[in-house]
C-alpha positions as a Markdown table, in Angstrom:
| # | Residue | x | y | z |
|---|---|---|---|---|
| 1 | Unk | -143.4 | 159.2 | 29.1 |
| 2 | Unk | -145.1 | 159.5 | 32.2 |
| 3 | Unk | -147.0 | 156.2 | 30.8 |
| 4 | Unk | -144.2 | 154.3 | 30.2 |
| 5 | Unk | -142.4 | 154.9 | 33.6 |
| 6 | Unk | -145.1 | 153.7 | 35.1 |
| 7 | Unk | -145.3 | 150.6 | 33.4 |
| 8 | Unk | -142.0 | 150.4 | 34.5 |
| 9 | Unk | -143.7 | 148.9 | 38.0 |
| 10 | Unk | -142.6 | 145.5 | 38.2 |
| 11 | Unk | -146.0 | 143.9 | 36.2 |
| 12 | Unk | -147.2 | 141.7 | 39.0 |
| 13 | Unk | -150.6 | 141.6 | 37.0 |
| 14 | Unk | -149.0 | 140.2 | 34.4 |
| 15 | Unk | -146.9 | 137.1 | 35.8 |
| 16 | Unk | -148.9 | 136.9 | 39.1 |
| 17 | Unk | -152.1 | 135.8 | 36.3 |
| 18 | Unk | -149.3 | 133.8 | 34.9 |
| 19 | Unk | -149.5 | 131.3 | 37.7 |
| 20 | Unk | -153.6 | 130.6 | 37.1 |
| 21 | Unk | -154.5 | 133.7 | 39.7 |
| 22 | Unk | -157.6 | 135.5 | 39.1 |
| 23 | Unk | -159.3 | 138.9 | 40.2 |
| 24 | Unk | -162.0 | 137.1 | 42.5 |
| 25 | Unk | -160.1 | 136.3 | 46.0 |
| 26 | Unk | -161.8 | 132.3 | 45.6 |
| 27 | Unk | -160.0 | 131.7 | 42.2 |
| 28 | Unk | -156.8 | 133.5 | 44.4 |
| 29 | Unk | -157.3 | 131.9 | 46.9 |
| 30 | Unk | -157.8 | 128.2 | 44.6 |
| 31 | Unk | -154.8 | 128.6 | 42.1 |
| 32 | Unk | -152.3 | 129.7 | 45.4 |
| 33 | Unk | -153.8 | 126.5 | 47.4 |
| 34 | Unk | -153.5 | 123.7 | 44.8 |
| 35 | Unk | -149.1 | 125.9 | 44.1 |
| 36 | Unk | -148.6 | 124.4 | 47.9 |
| 37 | Unk | -149.7 | 121.2 | 46.7 |
| 38 | Unk | -145.5 | 120.2 | 46.7 |
| 39 | Unk | -146.0 | 120.3 | 50.7 |
| 40 | Unk | -147.7 | 117.0 | 51.2 |
| 41 | Unk | -144.1 | 115.7 | 51.6 |
| 42 | Unk | -143.3 | 118.2 | 54.4 |
| 43 | Unk | -146.6 | 116.8 | 56.2 |
| 44 | Unk | -146.6 | 112.6 | 55.2 |
| 45 | Unk | -143.2 | 113.5 | 57.6 |
| 46 | Unk | -144.8 | 115.0 | 60.5 |
| 47 | Unk | -148.1 | 111.7 | 60.1 |
| 48 | Unk | -145.0 | 109.2 | 59.4 |
| 49 | Unk | -143.9 | 108.5 | 63.2 |
| 50 | Unk | -140.7 | 109.1 | 62.7 |
| 51 | Unk | -140.0 | 112.7 | 64.4 |
| 52 | Unk | -140.9 | 112.6 | 68.5 |
| 53 | Unk | -143.9 | 114.3 | 70.2 |
| 54 | Unk | -142.1 | 117.2 | 70.7 |
| 55 | Unk | -140.3 | 117.3 | 67.1 |
| 56 | Unk | -143.6 | 116.8 | 65.5 |
| 57 | Unk | -145.5 | 119.4 | 67.7 |
| 58 | Unk | -142.8 | 121.3 | 66.6 |
| 59 | Unk | -142.6 | 120.4 | 62.3 |
| 60 | Unk | -146.5 | 120.7 | 62.1 |
| 61 | Unk | -146.7 | 124.1 | 64.0 |
| 62 | Unk | -143.8 | 125.2 | 61.5 |
| 63 | Unk | -145.1 | 123.9 | 58.7 |
| 64 | Unk | -149.0 | 125.1 | 58.7 |
| 65 | Unk | -147.2 | 128.6 | 59.7 |
| 66 | Unk | -145.2 | 128.7 | 56.5 |
| 67 | Unk | -147.9 | 127.9 | 54.2 |
| 68 | Unk | -149.8 | 130.8 | 56.0 |
| 69 | Unk | -147.5 | 133.4 | 55.4 |
| 70 | Unk | -146.9 | 132.3 | 51.9 |
| 71 | Unk | -150.5 | 132.1 | 51.3 |
| 72 | Unk | -150.8 | 135.8 | 52.0 |
| 73 | Unk | -147.4 | 136.9 | 50.2 |
| 74 | Unk | -148.6 | 135.5 | 47.3 |
| 75 | Unk | -152.0 | 137.5 | 48.4 |
| 76 | Unk | -150.9 | 140.4 | 48.6 |
| 77 | Unk | -147.8 | 139.8 | 45.7 |
| 78 | Unk | -149.5 | 142.4 | 43.1 |
| 79 | Unk | -148.8 | 144.8 | 45.4 |
| 80 | Unk | -146.1 | 144.3 | 46.9 |
| 81 | Unk | -143.5 | 146.7 | 45.0 |
| 82 | Unk | -145.8 | 149.9 | 45.9 |
| 83 | Unk | -148.2 | 150.4 | 48.9 |
| 84 | Unk | -147.4 | 147.0 | 50.3 |
| 85 | Unk | -143.6 | 146.7 | 50.5 |
| 86 | Unk | -142.5 | 146.9 | 53.9 |
| 87 | Unk | -145.8 | 144.3 | 54.6 |
| 88 | Unk | -143.8 | 142.1 | 52.0 |
| 89 | Unk | -140.6 | 141.8 | 53.2 |
| 90 | Unk | -142.0 | 140.8 | 56.5 |
| 91 | Unk | -143.6 | 138.1 | 54.9 |
| 92 | Unk | -140.9 | 137.1 | 52.9 |
| 93 | Unk | -138.4 | 136.8 | 55.5 |
| 94 | Unk | -140.6 | 135.1 | 58.4 |
| 95 | Unk | -140.9 | 132.5 | 55.4 |
| 96 | Unk | -137.4 | 132.0 | 54.4 |
| 97 | Unk | -136.1 | 132.0 | 58.2 |
| 98 | Unk | -139.0 | 129.3 | 58.0 |
| 99 | Unk | -137.6 | 127.8 | 54.9 |
| 100 | Unk | -134.0 | 126.7 | 56.0 |
| 101 | Unk | -135.0 | 126.3 | 60.4 |
| 102 | Unk | -137.4 | 123.3 | 59.0 |
| 103 | Unk | -135.2 | 122.8 | 56.0 |
| 104 | Unk | -132.1 | 122.2 | 57.9 |
| 105 | Unk | -133.6 | 120.4 | 61.3 |
| 106 | Unk | -135.9 | 117.8 | 59.8 |
| 107 | Unk | -133.8 | 116.6 | 56.3 |
| 108 | Unk | -134.8 | 115.7 | 53.3 |
| 109 | Unk | -138.3 | 115.5 | 53.0 |
| 110 | Unk | -138.1 | 119.2 | 54.0 |
| 111 | Unk | -135.9 | 120.5 | 51.4 |
| 112 | Unk | -138.9 | 121.3 | 48.9 |
| 113 | Unk | -139.5 | 124.3 | 51.1 |
| 114 | Unk | -136.3 | 126.0 | 49.6 |
| 115 | Unk | -137.3 | 125.4 | 46.3 |
| 116 | Unk | -141.0 | 127.5 | 47.6 |
| 117 | Unk | -138.7 | 130.0 | 48.5 |
| 118 | Unk | -136.5 | 130.8 | 45.5 |
| 119 | Unk | -139.9 | 131.1 | 43.9 |
| 120 | Unk | -141.2 | 133.4 | 46.4 |
| 121 | Unk | -137.8 | 135.4 | 46.5 |
| 122 | Unk | -137.9 | 135.1 | 42.3 |
| 123 | Unk | -141.6 | 136.6 | 42.7 |
| 124 | Unk | -141.8 | 139.8 | 45.3 |
| 125 | Unk | -138.2 | 141.1 | 45.0 |
| 126 | Unk | -136.9 | 143.4 | 42.1 |
| 127 | Unk | -134.9 | 141.3 | 39.9 |
| 128 | Unk | -131.5 | 142.6 | 40.3 |
| 129 | Unk | -132.7 | 142.0 | 44.0 |
| 130 | Unk | -134.2 | 138.8 | 42.9 |
| 131 | Unk | -131.3 | 136.9 | 40.9 |
| 132 | Unk | -128.5 | 137.0 | 44.2 |
| 133 | Unk | -131.3 | 136.1 | 46.6 |
| 134 | Unk | -132.0 | 132.6 | 44.0 |
| 135 | Unk | -128.3 | 132.2 | 44.7 |
| 136 | Unk | -127.9 | 132.7 | 48.0 |
| 137 | Unk | -131.4 | 130.1 | 48.2 |
| 138 | Unk | -128.8 | 127.4 | 46.1 |
| 139 | Unk | -126.3 | 128.3 | 48.0 |
| 140 | Unk | -127.9 | 127.0 | 51.3 |
| 141 | Unk | -129.2 | 124.6 | 49.9 |
| 142 | Unk | -126.0 | 123.2 | 48.7 |
| 143 | Unk | -124.4 | 124.1 | 51.8 |
| 144 | Unk | -127.6 | 121.8 | 54.1 |
| 145 | Unk | -127.2 | 118.5 | 51.2 |
| 146 | Unk | -124.0 | 118.6 | 50.1 |
| 147 | Unk | -125.2 | 118.5 | 46.4 |
| 148 | Unk | -126.4 | 120.4 | 43.6 |
| 149 | Unk | -129.0 | 118.5 | 42.5 |
| 150 | Unk | -131.3 | 120.7 | 44.5 |
| 151 | Unk | -129.8 | 123.9 | 44.0 |
| 152 | Unk | -130.2 | 123.3 | 39.8 |
| 153 | Unk | -133.9 | 123.2 | 40.7 |
| 154 | Unk | -133.7 | 126.5 | 42.8 |
| 155 | Unk | -132.2 | 128.5 | 40.6 |
| 156 | Unk | -134.1 | 127.0 | 37.7 |
| 157 | Unk | -137.4 | 127.9 | 39.0 |
| 158 | Unk | -136.4 | 131.5 | 40.1 |
| 159 | Unk | -134.5 | 132.4 | 36.4 |
| 160 | Unk | -137.3 | 131.1 | 34.6 |
| 161 | Unk | -139.7 | 133.2 | 36.6 |
| 162 | Unk | -137.6 | 136.4 | 36.9 |
| 163 | Unk | -137.2 | 135.7 | 32.9 |
| 164 | Unk | -141.0 | 136.0 | 32.3 |
| 165 | Unk | -141.2 | 139.1 | 35.4 |
| 166 | Unk | -139.3 | 140.5 | 32.8 |
| 167 | Unk | -140.8 | 139.6 | 29.8 |
| 168 | Unk | -144.5 | 140.4 | 30.6 |
| 169 | Unk | -142.5 | 144.4 | 31.8 |
| 170 | Unk | -141.7 | 144.6 | 28.3 |
| 171 | Unk | -144.6 | 143.3 | 27.0 |
| 172 | Unk | -146.7 | 146.5 | 29.5 |
| 173 | Unk | -144.4 | 149.1 | 28.4 |
| 174 | Unk | -145.2 | 148.2 | 24.5 |
| 175 | Unk | -148.9 | 148.6 | 25.4 |
| 176 | Unk | -147.9 | 151.7 | 27.0 |
| 177 | Unk | -145.9 | 153.1 | 23.9 |
| 178 | Unk | -148.4 | 152.1 | 21.4 |
| 179 | Unk | -151.2 | 153.2 | 23.6 |
| 180 | Unk | -148.3 | 156.9 | 22.9 |
| 181 | Unk | -147.4 | 156.6 | 20.1 |
| 182 | Unk | -152.0 | 156.8 | 19.2 |
| 183 | Unk | -152.4 | 159.4 | 21.3 |
| 184 | Unk | -149.6 | 161.3 | 19.6 |
| 185 | Unk | -151.0 | 160.1 | 16.0 |
| 186 | Unk | -154.4 | 161.6 | 17.1 |
| 187 | Unk | -153.2 | 164.9 | 18.4 |
| 188 | Unk | -151.1 | 165.7 | 15.5 |
| 189 | Unk | -154.5 | 164.7 | 13.0 |
| 190 | Unk | -156.2 | 167.0 | 15.4 |
| 191 | Unk | -153.6 | 169.7 | 14.9 |
| 192 | Unk | -153.5 | 168.8 | 10.9 |
| 193 | Unk | -157.9 | 169.5 | 10.7 |
| 194 | Unk | -156.7 | 172.6 | 12.9 |
| 195 | Unk | -154.1 | 175.0 | 10.5 |
| 196 | Unk | -156.5 | 173.1 | 7.8 |
| 197 | Unk | -159.8 | 174.9 | 9.3 |
| 198 | Unk | -157.9 | 177.8 | 10.2 |
| 199 | Unk | -156.1 | 178.6 | 6.8 |
| 200 | Unk | -159.7 | 178.4 | 5.2 |
| 201 | Unk | -161.2 | 180.7 | 7.8 |
| 202 | Unk | -158.6 | 182.9 | 7.1 |
| 203 | Unk | -159.2 | 182.6 | 3.7 |
| 204 | Unk | -163.1 | 183.1 | 3.6 |
| 205 | Unk | -162.7 | 185.8 | 6.5 |
| 206 | Unk | -160.2 | 187.7 | 4.2 |
| 207 | Unk | -162.5 | 187.9 | 1.0 |
| 208 | Unk | -165.0 | 189.2 | 3.1 |
| 209 | Unk | -163.9 | 191.6 | 5.0 |
| 210 | Unk | -162.5 | 192.9 | 1.4 |
| 211 | Unk | -166.6 | 192.5 | 0.7 |
| 212 | Unk | -167.6 | 194.5 | 3.1 |
| 213 | Unk | -164.6 | 197.0 | 3.4 |
| 214 | Unk | -165.9 | 197.7 | -0.1 |
| 215 | Unk | -169.5 | 198.0 | 0.8 |
| 216 | Unk | -169.1 | 200.2 | 2.8 |
| 217 | Unk | -166.9 | 202.5 | 0.2 |
| 218 | Unk | -170.0 | 202.1 | -1.7 |
| 219 | Unk | -172.6 | 202.9 | 0.3 |
| 220 | Unk | -170.1 | 206.0 | 1.4 |
| 221 | Unk | -171.0 | 207.9 | -2.1 |
| 222 | Unk | -174.2 | 206.8 | -2.0 |
| 223 | Unk | -176.5 | 203.8 | -1.2 |
| 224 | Unk | -177.4 | 203.6 | -5.2 |
| 225 | Unk | -173.9 | 202.7 | -6.4 |
| 226 | Unk | -173.8 | 199.3 | -4.3 |
| 227 | Unk | -176.9 | 199.2 | -6.4 |
| 228 | Unk | -175.2 | 200.4 | -9.8 |
| 229 | Unk | -173.2 | 198.1 | -9.0 |
| 230 | Unk | -175.7 | 195.3 | -8.1 |
| 231 | Unk | -178.3 | 195.5 | -11.3 |
| 232 | Unk | -174.8 | 195.3 | -13.5 |
| 233 | Unk | -173.9 | 191.9 | -12.0 |
| 234 | Unk | -177.2 | 190.3 | -12.1 |
| 235 | Unk | -178.3 | 191.1 | -15.7 |
| 236 | Unk | -174.3 | 189.6 | -16.3 |
| 237 | Unk | -175.3 | 186.3 | -14.2 |
| 238 | Unk | -179.3 | 186.6 | -16.2 |
| 239 | Unk | -177.8 | 186.8 | -19.5 |
| 240 | Unk | -175.3 | 183.8 | -19.1 |
| 241 | Unk | -177.8 | 181.9 | -17.3 |
| 242 | Unk | -180.3 | 181.4 | -20.6 |
| 243 | Unk | -176.5 | 180.4 | -22.5 |
| 244 | Unk | -175.8 | 183.7 | -23.4 |
| 245 | Unk | -171.9 | 184.6 | -23.9 |
| 246 | Unk | -171.5 | 187.8 | -22.3 |
| 247 | Unk | -168.9 | 190.3 | -22.5 |
| 248 | Unk | -168.7 | 193.4 | -19.5 |
| 249 | Unk | -166.3 | 196.2 | -20.3 |
| 250 | Unk | -167.0 | 199.5 | -18.3 |
| 251 | Unk | -164.4 | 202.8 | -18.6 |
| 252 | Unk | -164.1 | 203.4 | -15.1 |
| 253 | Unk | -165.8 | 205.2 | -12.4 |
| 254 | Unk | -168.8 | 207.1 | -12.1 |
| 255 | Unk | -171.2 | 209.3 | -9.6 |
| 256 | Unk | -173.0 | 206.9 | -8.2 |
| 257 | Unk | -176.8 | 208.2 | -9.0 |
| 258 | Unk | -175.3 | 207.4 | -13.0 |
| 259 | Unk | -174.2 | 204.1 | -12.2 |
| 260 | Unk | -177.7 | 203.0 | -10.3 |
| 261 | Unk | -179.4 | 204.4 | -13.4 |
| 262 | Unk | -177.5 | 202.6 | -16.1 |
| 263 | Unk | -177.1 | 199.5 | -13.4 |
| 264 | Unk | -181.6 | 199.5 | -14.2 |
| 265 | Unk | -180.8 | 200.6 | -18.0 |
| 266 | Unk | -178.4 | 197.4 | -17.8 |
| 267 | Unk | -181.0 | 194.8 | -16.2 |
| 268 | Unk | -184.0 | 196.2 | -18.4 |
| 269 | Unk | -182.0 | 194.9 | -21.6 |
| 270 | Unk | -180.5 | 192.3 | -20.1 |
| 271 | Unk | -183.9 | 191.1 | -19.3 |
| 272 | Unk | -184.6 | 192.0 | -23.3 |
| 273 | Unk | -182.2 | 189.8 | -24.4 |
| 274 | Unk | -183.4 | 186.8 | -22.8 |
| 275 | Unk | -187.0 | 186.9 | -23.5 |
| 276 | Unk | -186.9 | 188.3 | -27.8 |
| 277 | Unk | -183.7 | 188.1 | -29.2 |
| 278 | Unk | -182.5 | 184.4 | -29.4 |
| 279 | Unk | -179.2 | 185.9 | -29.4 |
| 280 | Unk | -176.0 | 184.2 | -28.2 |
| 281 | Unk | -173.6 | 186.9 | -27.4 |
| 282 | Unk | -174.5 | 190.0 | -26.3 |
| 283 | Unk | -171.6 | 192.6 | -25.2 |
| 284 | Unk | -172.5 | 195.1 | -22.7 |
| 285 | Unk | -170.5 | 198.4 | -22.0 |
| 286 | Unk | -170.8 | 201.3 | -19.8 |
| 287 | Unk | -168.5 | 204.6 | -20.9 |
| 288 | Unk | -168.3 | 208.2 | -20.0 |
| 289 | Unk | -168.5 | 210.3 | -23.1 |
| 290 | Unk | -168.3 | 213.8 | -22.7 |
| 291 | Unk | -170.4 | 215.0 | -19.6 |
| 292 | Unk | -172.2 | 211.9 | -20.3 |
| 293 | Unk | -172.6 | 208.2 | -19.0 |
| 294 | Unk | -173.5 | 205.4 | -22.0 |
| 295 | Unk | -175.1 | 202.2 | -21.3 |
| 296 | Unk | -174.6 | 200.6 | -24.3 |
| 297 | Unk | -176.2 | 196.5 | -24.6 |
| 298 | Unk | -175.5 | 194.9 | -27.7 |
| 299 | Unk | -176.6 | 191.3 | -29.5 |
| 300 | Unk | -176.3 | 189.5 | -32.7 |
| 301 | Unk | -180.0 | 188.1 | -32.0 |
| 302 | Unk | -183.0 | 188.5 | -34.6 |
| 303 | Unk | -183.4 | 192.5 | -34.1 |
| 304 | Unk | -186.6 | 192.8 | -33.1 |
| 305 | Unk | -189.0 | 195.0 | -31.5 |
| 306 | Unk | -192.6 | 195.1 | -30.6 |
| 307 | Unk | -194.7 | 196.1 | -32.7 |
| 308 | Unk | -195.3 | 199.8 | -31.3 |
| 309 | Unk | -191.5 | 199.8 | -31.7 |
| 310 | Unk | -190.8 | 199.4 | -28.3 |
| 311 | Unk | -192.0 | 196.4 | -25.4 |
| 312 | Unk | -193.6 | 197.6 | -22.1 |
| 313 | Unk | -189.9 | 197.2 | -20.1 |
| 314 | Unk | -188.2 | 199.2 | -22.6 |
| 315 | Unk | -190.9 | 202.4 | -22.5 |
| 316 | Unk | -190.5 | 201.8 | -18.5 |
| 317 | Unk | -187.1 | 202.3 | -18.9 |
| 318 | Unk | -187.5 | 205.1 | -21.5 |
| 319 | Unk | -189.6 | 207.2 | -18.6 |
| 320 | Unk | -187.1 | 206.3 | -16.6 |
| 321 | Unk | -184.3 | 207.7 | -18.1 |
| 322 | Unk | -185.9 | 211.3 | -19.4 |
| 323 | Unk | -186.3 | 211.2 | -15.5 |
| 324 | Unk | -183.0 | 211.7 | -15.4 |
| 325 | Unk | -182.4 | 214.0 | -18.3 |
| 326 | Unk | -181.6 | 211.4 | -20.5 |
| 327 | Unk | -182.9 | 209.1 | -23.4 |
| 328 | Unk | -182.5 | 205.8 | -24.5 |
| 329 | Unk | -182.7 | 204.4 | -28.3 |
| 330 | Unk | -183.6 | 201.2 | -28.5 |
| 331 | Unk | -183.3 | 200.3 | -32.4 |
| 332 | Unk | -182.1 | 196.9 | -34.6 |
| 333 | Unk | -178.0 | 196.9 | -35.4 |
| 334 | Unk | -176.4 | 197.4 | -38.3 |
| 335 | Unk | -174.9 | 193.7 | -39.8 |
| 336 | Unk | -177.2 | 192.3 | -37.7 |
| 337 | Unk | -178.7 | 192.1 | -34.2 |
| 338 | Unk | -180.3 | 194.6 | -31.8 |
| 339 | Unk | -179.1 | 197.5 | -29.7 |
| 340 | Unk | -179.7 | 199.7 | -26.5 |
| 341 | Unk | -178.5 | 202.7 | -26.0 |
| 342 | Unk | -179.2 | 204.3 | -22.6 |
| 343 | Unk | -177.1 | 207.8 | -22.1 |
| 344 | Unk | -177.6 | 210.3 | -19.2 |
| 345 | Unk | -176.0 | 213.9 | -18.8 |
| 346 | Unk | -173.5 | 213.5 | -15.4 |
| 347 | Unk | -174.7 | 217.1 | -14.3 |
| 348 | Unk | -178.0 | 217.1 | -13.9 |
| 349 | Unk | -178.1 | 213.2 | -12.4 |
| 350 | Unk | -176.1 | 214.7 | -9.6 |
| 351 | Unk | -176.7 | 214.9 | -5.9 |
| 352 | Unk | -174.6 | 218.0 | -4.0 |
| 353 | Unk | -172.0 | 215.3 | -3.2 |
| 354 | Unk | -172.5 | 213.1 | -6.9 |
| 355 | Unk | -171.3 | 216.5 | -7.6 |
| 356 | Unk | -167.6 | 217.0 | -5.6 |
| 357 | Unk | -167.0 | 213.4 | -6.4 |
| 358 | Unk | -167.6 | 214.2 | -9.9 |
| 359 | Unk | -165.1 | 217.0 | -9.4 |
| 360 | Unk | -162.4 | 214.6 | -7.8 |
| 361 | Unk | -162.3 | 212.0 | -10.7 |
| 362 | Unk | -161.7 | 214.2 | -13.6 |
| 363 | Unk | -162.8 | 214.2 | -17.2 |
| 364 | Unk | -161.3 | 212.0 | -19.6 |
């Protein structure tokens, strides 16, 4: 609202430019000087010899003073309503006194000064004061001449200029309002973007927080627990990347060390399926069977193994299973495909902390 309120001040820069004035001092003097051309009528009367020598001297001095004061008034006109208000009113009062006195004293050729006075009050005073002042100047013209022709000219020029002033003020207010609307629209857009960013970041941070909590829980049990879950995920991703439909099922939580061993088995089994089976579908099941944990990996491929019965990767997996007290079975599955079965006894795979967790988990 501050911009709009500021724009309500008289828009002197607009309506002053209406007369062709410029910010350049030389251009401003040229335009205002051109407006004083009509002062040639009273000047011609001074030079005509109609007046006595004393009257010519008074009239010439008065006309020069009027022109100088009028030029000064127009020079400061853009700032009359603000920082130069006092000077503007003093100049306007002096112009009015000279215009009335010279018009009354020297007759018809000097009545044009009243038109200049009407223009001055129309441009220098606020609209609520300008209209009554124009009417007063018109009344003086009627009282001086006894006719209304000059009064009509004064009123016409004055009201026209007041209307132009108000029009320019409204234009300026409209421009300020448009700028304010644009600023508000930009602010609203920034708020919308900030809300969207807040929602997006809030969602992502929530996911990160949940994953961090899960990782802390898994690492709190044993670092190998997170490793086992990651190996199972990598096995799934490897199969899906190879275009193999995969289904993973788990029947419940297992001790961390057991999950790590079975996760390694899932990774090696998935690698074997991708490289050798030519399968279109693979099923991975992790379950607890009595005192053992079991991973079953079954595919619908060709079901072949190496000539020695197991590949290098499967032999290494069998050795690792043996170290954990378990065993590995790899053979063609009934009905086609290949079956990998890894079984680990839970009791022999536990650390002291895993043993306490197993007691808490219970048995099915």
